[in-house]
Structure formats: structure tokens, C-alpha cells
Phi, psi and omega in degrees: 000136176252147183236138180221142176273352185262166180283328182243157179243111181305127177083359180235158177247134173275113184261345178202135172256119185266335176123189184287136170235145178209154179207154186218137175226134177246129181234148178241162181285154177261139182303316181293320178292327178295320179293315179297322179291323180296318175298318181294328183290341178293318184261352178086166181116176179288137176270082190306318181296325177285322176301314179297320179299314181288328179290319174301316179298318175299317178297316179297319182288327179289327177297316179296318177297319177302313184296320181291317179295316176299323178296335176273351181092010181277157172238010180201158170234126179251169181054036182290134178229144175230144177219159178226150174210157176271120182279315177203175180300119180087004176227132178239150178250137165253123180240131176233148179204162180180190180249121176282131184221168170246127178239153171213000000 
């Protein structure tokens, strides 16, 4: 599956539009990672455990989006957008959406 943030794909033709696809993943913090991040925030720097957590969440949401688009017969998603929000203290959602298309 190919993902594009643009409406058109340079050098490719959109031959069929299948429709909207969307996926969501909600992740929560781990108590041990949270403790480590709290200590790290005192001295500053990247909170690697949270960076990894969000990276995994993005990968999961793209896997879900891929499955949905492939199920519609698409081989690409255009106009891909991702957003994040805090659901509750310690839990964040990654939401992705776009248009499933067939390109050639």
C-alpha cells in the first residue's frame, strides 16, 4: 500500500476512487515507562519511551488503514492525514484518514 498526503500522485493516474478510509488506535502509558519519563523530564531531553510508544501507534494505525483500503480493492491512499488527541490522562489516540484509490 502506498500513502500520499497529496490529492494527485505525480507520474501516476488515479483510475478508481474507492472512498474514505479511517482508522484509530488508542494507547496508554505504562507505569514503569511513566516513571522513567518523569525522571528524564527533570534533566530534559527526548522521552524515548514515549517516542517509541507513539511510533508504534502510528504503525498500527497505518496497518489498519492498509487492511481497510486493500479490502476495498485499493492500492494507495491519497490525502492521508493523521491527528492525535488526549483521550484521558495517560491515554492518546492516533487517528488517520484518507481516500482509498487505485493508481497505475
